[in-house]
C-alpha positions in Angstrom: -45.1 -47.0 50.7 -44.4 -50.3 49.0 -42.4 -52.9 50.9 -38.8 -53.3 49.8 -37.6 -56.6 48.3 -34.0 -57.6 47.4 -33.0 -60.6 45.3 -30.1 -61.4 43.1 -28.2 -63.9 40.9 -24.6 -64.8 40.6 -23.3 -64.3 37.0 -21.4 -67.5 36.8 -22.9 -68.7 33.5 -25.8 -68.4 31.1 -29.3 -68.4 32.7 -31.3 -71.6 32.4 -34.9 -72.8 32.8 -34.3 -73.3 36.5 -33.6 -69.6 36.9 -36.7 -68.7 34.9 -39.0 -70.9 37.0 -37.3 -70.4 40.3 -36.6 -66.7 40.2 -37.5 -64.6 37.1 -41.2 -65.6 37.0 -41.4 -64.6 40.7 -39.5 -61.4 40.2 -41.8 -60.3 37.4 -44.8 -60.7 39.8 -43.1 -59.1 42.7 -42.2 -55.9 40.9 -45.9 -55.2 40.5 -46.5 -55.1 44.2 -43.2 -54.2 45.9 -40.3 -51.8 45.6 -37.8 -54.3 44.2 -34.0 -54.3 43.9 -32.6 -57.0 41.6 -28.8 -57.5 41.9 -26.1 -59.0 39.7 -24.2 -60.6 42.6 -20.7 -60.5 41.1 -18.8 -60.3 44.4 -20.6 -63.5 45.3 -19.7 -65.0 42.0 -16.0 -64.1 42.5 -15.9 -66.2 45.7 -16.2 -69.4 43.6 -14.8 -68.1 40.3 -11.7 -66.2 41.6 -9.3 -68.4 39.7 -10.9 -67.5 36.4 -13.0 -64.4 36.7 -12.6 -63.2 33.1 -16.2 -64.2 32.0 -18.0 -62.7 35.0 -18.6 -59.3 33.2 -19.8 -61.0 30.0 -22.2 -63.2 31.9 -23.4 -60.2 34.0 -24.5 -58.3 30.9 -26.0 -61.4 29.2 -27.9 -62.3 32.4 -29.4 -58.7 32.6 -30.4 -58.9 28.9 -32.3 -62.1 29.8 -33.9 -60.4 32.8 -35.1 -57.5 30.6 -36.3 -59.9 27.9 -38.5 -61.8 30.4 -40.1 -58.6 31.6 -38.0 -57.3 34.5 -38.7 -53.6 34.1 -36.1 -51.0 35.0 -38.9 -48.5 35.3 -40.5 -50.6 38.1 -37.4 -52.1 39.7 -33.8 -51.1 40.5 -31.4 -53.3 38.5 -27.8 -53.0 39.5 -24.5 -54.7 39.9 -23.3 -55.5 43.4 -19.7 -54.3 42.9 -20.9 -50.9 41.6 -22.3 -50.1 45.1 -19.4 -49.9 47.5 -21.6 -49.9 50.6 -22.1 -53.7 50.3 -18.4 -54.2 51.2 -18.4 -51.4 53.8 -21.3 -53.1 55.7 -19.8 -56.5 55.2 -16.6 -55.3 57.0 -18.7 -54.1 59.9 -20.6 -57.3 60.1 -17.5 -59.5 59.8 -16.1 -58.0 63.0 -19.2 -59.1 65.1 -20.2 -62.4 63.5 -19.0 -65.4 65.4 -17.0 -68.0 63.4 -19.3 -70.7 64.7 -22.3 -69.1 63.0 -20.6 -69.5 59.6 -19.3 -73.0 60.2 -22.7 -74.3 61.0 -24.3 -73.0 57.8 -25.8 -76.1 56.2 -25.1 -75.2 52.6 -21.4 -74.5 53.1 -20.3 -78.2 53.0 -22.9 -78.9 50.3 -21.4 -76.2 48.1 -17.9 -77.5 48.8 -19.1 -80.9 47.6 -20.9 -79.6 44.6 -18.0 -77.5 43.5 -15.3 -80.1 44.3 -12.1 -79.8 42.3 -11.8 -76.1 43.2 -10.0 -74.6 46.2 -12.9 -73.1 48.1 -11.7 -73.5 51.7 -11.1 -69.7 51.7 -11.9 -66.9 54.1 -14.2 -65.3 51.5 -16.2 -68.5 50.7 -16.8 -69.3 54.4 -17.8 -65.7 55.0 -20.1 -65.2 52.0 -23.3 -65.3 54.3 -21.9 -62.2 55.9 -21.8 -60.4 52.6 -25.3 -61.8 51.9 -26.5 -60.2 55.2 -24.9 -56.9 54.1 -26.6 -57.1 50.7 -30.0 -57.4 52.4 -29.6 -55.1 55.4 -27.9 -52.2 53.6 -31.2 -51.7 51.9 -33.3 -52.6 55.0 -35.2 -55.0 52.8 -38.5 -56.1 54.2 -38.7 -59.3 52.2 -36.3 -61.7 50.5 -37.7 -64.3 48.0 -36.0 -67.6 48.9 -36.6 -71.3 48.6 -36.8 -73.5 51.7 -33.1 -74.4 51.4 -32.1 -70.8 51.7 -34.0 -70.2 55.0 -31.0 -70.8 57.2 -29.1 -68.0 55.3 -31.9 -65.6 55.9 -32.1 -66.5 59.6 -28.3 -65.8 59.8 -28.9 -62.4 58.3 -31.6 -61.8 61.0 -29.1 -62.9 63.7 -26.4 -60.6 62.4 -28.8 -57.7 62.3 -30.1 -58.4 65.8 -26.5 -58.7 67.1 -25.6 -55.3 65.7 -28.8 -53.7 67.1 -28.2 -55.3 70.5 -24.5 -54.4 70.8 -25.0 -50.8 70.0 -28.5 -50.4 71.5 -29.9 -48.9 68.4 -32.6 -50.4 66.1 -31.1 -49.7 62.7 -31.7 -53.0 61.0 -35.2 -54.6 60.6 -35.6 -58.3 60.5 -36.2 -59.3 56.9 -38.9 -61.9 56.2 -38.9 -64.8 53.7 -41.1 -64.8 50.7 -41.1 -68.5 50.0 -41.2 -69.3 46.3 -43.9 -71.7 45.3 -42.6 -72.5 41.8 -41.7 -76.1 41.1 -38.1 -77.1 41.4 -36.7 -78.6 38.2 -34.1 -81.3 38.2 -31.3 -81.2 35.8 -31.3 -83.1 32.5 -29.5 -86.0 34.2 -31.9 -86.1 37.2 -29.4 -84.4 39.5 -29.8 -80.9 41.0 -29.8 -78.4 38.1 -26.4 -76.7 38.3 -24.1 -74.6 36.1 -21.3 -76.7 37.6 -22.9 -79.9 36.2 -23.8 -78.4 32.9 -27.1 -80.3 33.0 -29.5 -77.5 32.0 -31.2 -75.8 29.0 -30.1 -72.2 28.7 -32.6 -69.5 28.0 -30.4 -68.5 25.0 -30.0 -72.0 23.6 -31.0 -72.3 19.9 -33.6 -74.8 18.9 -31.1 -77.5 17.7 -29.3 -77.4 21.0 -32.6 -77.6 22.9 -33.6 -80.7 20.9 -30.2 -82.4 21.4 -30.3 -81.8 25.2 -33.9 -83.0 25.5 -33.0 -86.2 23.6 -30.5 -87.0 26.3 -32.9 -86.7 29.2 -33.7 -89.7 31.4 -37.3 -91.0 31.3 -39.2 -93.7 33.2 -36.5 -96.3 33.8 -39.1 -99.1 33.8 -40.2 -98.3 30.3 -37.5 -100.0 28.1 -39.3 -100.4 24.8 -41.6 -98.1 22.9 -44.8 -100.0 23.7 -43.9 -100.9 27.3 -46.4 -99.4 29.7 -45.0 -96.7 31.9 -46.1 -94.6 34.8 -44.5 -91.1 34.6 -46.0 -89.9 37.9 -45.3 -93.0 40.0 -41.8 -93.4 38.7 -40.9 -89.8 38.7 -40.2 -89.3 35.0 -38.2 -86.1 34.6 -39.4 -85.5 31.0 -43.0 -85.6 32.3 -42.1 -83.1 35.0 -40.9 -80.7 32.3 -44.1 -81.3 30.4 -46.0 -80.5 33.5 -44.0 -77.3 34.3 -44.0 -75.8 30.9 -47.2 -77.1 29.5 -45.3 -78.3 26.4 -47.2 -81.7 26.2 -50.6 -80.1 26.6 -49.7 -77.5 23.9 -48.8 -80.2 21.4 -50.9 -83.3 22.2 -53.8 -82.1 24.3 -54.2 -82.3 28.0 -51.3 -83.4 30.2 -53.5 -86.2 31.5 -53.8 -87.5 28.0 -50.0 -87.6 27.7 -49.9 -89.6 31.0 -52.5 -92.1 29.9 -50.8 -92.7 26.5 -47.6 -93.5 28.4 -49.4 -95.9 30.7 -51.0 -97.7 27.9 -47.8 -98.0 25.9 -49.1 -95.8 23.1 -46.5 -93.2 23.6 -42.8 -94.0 23.3 -40.1 -92.0 25.1 -38.5 -90.8 21.9 -41.9 -89.3 20.7 -42.5 -87.9 24.2 -39.1 -86.1 24.2 -39.8 -84.8 20.7 -43.1 -83.3 22.0 -41.3 -81.8 24.9 -38.5 -80.3 22.7 -41.1 -78.8 20.3 -42.9 -77.2 23.3 -39.7 -75.9 24.9 -38.4 -74.4 21.7 -41.8 -72.6 21.2 -41.8 -71.5 24.9 -38.3 -70.0 24.8 -38.9 -68.3 21.5 -42.2 -66.7 22.6 -41.4 -65.9 26.2 -37.9 -64.6 26.0 -35.8 -65.1 22.8 -38.0 -62.9 20.5 -37.5 -60.0 22.9 -33.7 -60.3 23.3 -33.0 -58.3 20.1 -34.7 -55.3 21.7 -31.8 -54.8 24.0 -28.1 -54.2 23.3 -25.2 -54.7 25.6 -25.0 -51.0 25.9 -28.6 -50.8 27.0 -27.8 -53.3 29.7 -24.8 -51.3 30.9 -26.8 -48.1 31.0 -29.5 -49.7 33.0 -26.9 -51.1 35.5 -25.3 -47.7 35.8 -28.7 -46.0 36.5 -29.6 -48.8 38.9 -26.2 -48.4 40.8 -26.9 -44.7 41.3 -30.4 -45.5 42.7 -29.1 -48.3 44.9 -26.2 -46.2 46.2 -28.6 -43.5 47.4 -30.4 -46.0 49.6 -27.3 -47.8 50.8 -25.4 -44.6 51.6 -28.0 -43.5 54.0 -27.9 -46.8 55.8 -24.1 -46.6 56.1 -24.4 -43.0 57.4 -26.5 -44.4 60.2 -24.1 -47.3 60.8 -21.0 -45.0 61.0 -22.7 -42.6 63.2 -23.6 -45.4 65.6 -20.0 -46.7 65.6 -18.7 -43.2 66.2 -17.1 -43.0 62.8 -19.1 -40.1 61.5 -17.2 -36.9 61.0 
């Protein structure tokens, strides 16, 4: 049997290039080798968006259409919405009774998220406890692997600790210890050189039309030592973000020859930042149109809802069996 993999995204806004490079590209490869469950993590989204949740359903459907447009195949993978499978919250309730508060307070991304999302009241029970729900998401399917970046490894280790605690308390090996599938894709910075985030609005969305893409690229920060057009620059040494996008998407190579040529022209002062950004914008517009936007018209919102409903049924069958074992272990079974 294929190994089971679980991954998900929170529907808190439109998907952007960071999602494509950091997750969707990996998902598309994983579904060829593993039994994959891809989840719209709307309960997780609610933990930060509870004051204004009205757009979560819209984003959920839009995100799934982007998944489908990029090649996430419902015939190969189970695509579902977290809130449609009640066993997630059932298992979270069980785990919340046995997870020490100190485990959650030491979670390294908790304070980071509070800082990133400052201005919102997030010192809540739900936000502190979201790693418990994350553990339930993974373990209710007994997932063997979870694709994560290095910054998410502490969350996965907490999931493993919670599973071990349950198994140890009740002397029954119900939950396996999931392993990380470290993603190797490059991590893109946002347009302003900060971490790419929906909260900062510093991204190019997969659904952005060409004029919006060009406007956003024109605002990007380049090599800060290159002031005038013919000043020599060094995009590698000085960490030019525009060059990093060229390197990731092959936009420069597609328009002006090899990426090395782009670098050398910059160093010689033969390529100004305005022209370099135009080359990048041309490449990104073409990339988005060819890789995802031309496919979007194949899927209606009703298609996405039908796929989510079918996926929820499939996911429920797996999760219900796990909860049957859990309740039997706890003595709750009838």
